[in-house]
C-alpha positions as MATLAB code, in Angstrom:
seq = 'MPYLTYEEVGIERCVELTEAVMSIGRAHDVAIRLTGDTKVSSHHCVVHNRGGSFSVEDTGSTNGTHVNGRRIRAREVPIRDGDTLRVGKTELRFCVAAPKPDERVSLFGRLARFFSGRH';
ca = [
     -10.860    0.354   -9.447;
      -9.502   -0.691   -6.027;
      -6.159    0.792   -5.043;
      -3.516    1.083   -2.330;
      -2.390    4.425   -0.932;
       0.830    4.964    0.982;
       3.473    7.566    1.683;
       7.048    7.088    0.584;
       9.832    9.620    1.165;
       7.217   12.272    1.972;
       5.251   11.712   -1.244;
       1.723   10.307   -1.175;
       1.273    7.522   -3.700;
      -1.815    5.795   -5.055;
      -1.528    2.529   -7.009;
      -4.503    0.970   -8.768;
      -4.718   -2.800   -8.380;
      -5.155   -3.591  -12.056;
      -3.634   -7.091  -12.209;
      -4.774  -10.432  -10.773;
      -1.555  -10.619   -8.721;
       0.491   -7.577   -7.715;
       3.725   -8.039   -5.803;
       5.109   -5.605   -3.225;
       8.776   -5.308   -2.287;
      12.104   -3.618   -3.045;
      13.163   -5.698   -6.078;
      13.136   -4.296   -9.599;
      10.545   -6.817  -10.814;
       7.727   -6.091   -8.317;
       4.547   -4.195   -9.197;
       4.706   -1.880   -6.158;
       8.305   -0.997   -5.342;
       9.053    0.396   -1.863;
      12.689    1.429   -2.226;
      12.753    3.859    0.710;
      12.013    1.251    3.396;
      14.946   -0.994    4.342;
      12.636   -3.243    6.411;
      10.830   -4.351    3.229;
      12.062   -7.601    1.675;
      12.867   -7.847   -2.033;
       9.680   -9.853   -2.638;
       7.704   -9.083    0.519;
       4.075   -9.961   -0.251;
       1.472  -10.160   -3.000;
      -2.056   -8.803   -3.342;
      -4.463  -11.151   -5.134;
      -7.565  -10.053   -7.049;
      -9.889  -12.988   -7.559;
     -12.855  -11.549   -9.400;
     -13.134   -8.483   -7.184;
     -12.307  -10.265   -3.905;
      -8.918   -9.142   -2.636;
      -6.436  -10.835   -0.342;
      -2.813  -10.395    0.715;
      -0.206  -13.129    1.137;
       3.204  -12.844    2.776;
       5.870  -14.451    0.566;
       8.339  -15.358    3.301;
       9.454  -11.838    4.165;
      11.932  -11.286    6.983;
       9.850   -8.732    8.920;
       6.379  -10.001    8.108;
       3.235   -8.512    6.643;
       0.515   -7.115    8.911;
      -3.191   -6.549    8.221;
      -4.869   -4.158   10.642;
      -2.025   -4.645   13.110;
      -1.981   -8.460   13.023;
       0.909  -10.351   11.489;
      -0.126  -12.795    8.808;
       1.724  -15.936    7.788;
       2.107  -17.363    4.273;
      -1.621  -17.992    3.830;
      -3.834  -15.523    2.011;
      -5.813  -13.167    4.214;
      -8.877  -11.346    2.814;
      -8.687   -7.544    2.785;
     -11.612   -5.145    2.718;
     -12.168   -1.464    2.059;
     -10.268    0.608    4.632;
      -7.939   -2.169    5.807;
      -4.344   -1.198    6.575;
      -1.386   -3.284    5.443;
       2.022   -2.816    7.036;
       4.969   -3.923    4.962;
       8.243   -3.191    6.748;
       7.669    0.282    8.206;
       5.347    1.338    5.373;
       1.582    1.463    5.896;
      -0.654    0.995    2.870;
      -4.406    1.539    2.936;
      -6.642   -0.634    0.750;
      -9.530    1.310   -0.799;
     -12.277    0.094   -3.091;
     -13.790    3.349   -4.364;
     -11.865    6.206   -5.947;
     -11.094    9.032   -3.513;
     -13.234   12.137   -3.678;
     -11.488   15.109   -5.298;
     -11.139   16.919   -1.955;
      -9.410   13.823   -0.473;
      -6.733   13.844   -3.177;
      -4.558   16.638   -1.887;
      -1.207   16.844   -3.576;
       2.055   17.408   -1.780;
       2.211   20.827   -3.461;
      -1.258   21.648   -2.119;
      -0.285   20.653    1.410;
       2.901   22.714    1.247;
       1.020   25.715   -0.128;
      -1.497   25.515    2.737;
       1.314   25.153    5.274;
       3.261   28.183    4.062;
       0.123   30.286    3.735;
      -0.742   29.574    7.377;
      -3.919   27.603    6.529;
      -2.775   24.274    7.977;
];
């Protein structure tokens, strides 16, 4: 199942894109809520899943939505495996395949490595 990964308040998050339309923003009614980023609009953008083809659409946000560093306008822009979305100051990576177990390092695991001197 395709997913988005991002870091919020020092915690790595992974959200599967299970619905045909998934909204991103700070409002209570969005699918992916980015409360720690004040540059994100209440209803910032949406990710569309049209039969396994994914796209992102800005919904009139104040600070814009960027795909691989380029600002998009209200039209839908296709996204592919590895593409980076920037919503406010938050970067989200679009991934098609599930991460390998060694790529899914928890915050606890990273802290343990840091304090053991293995960073």
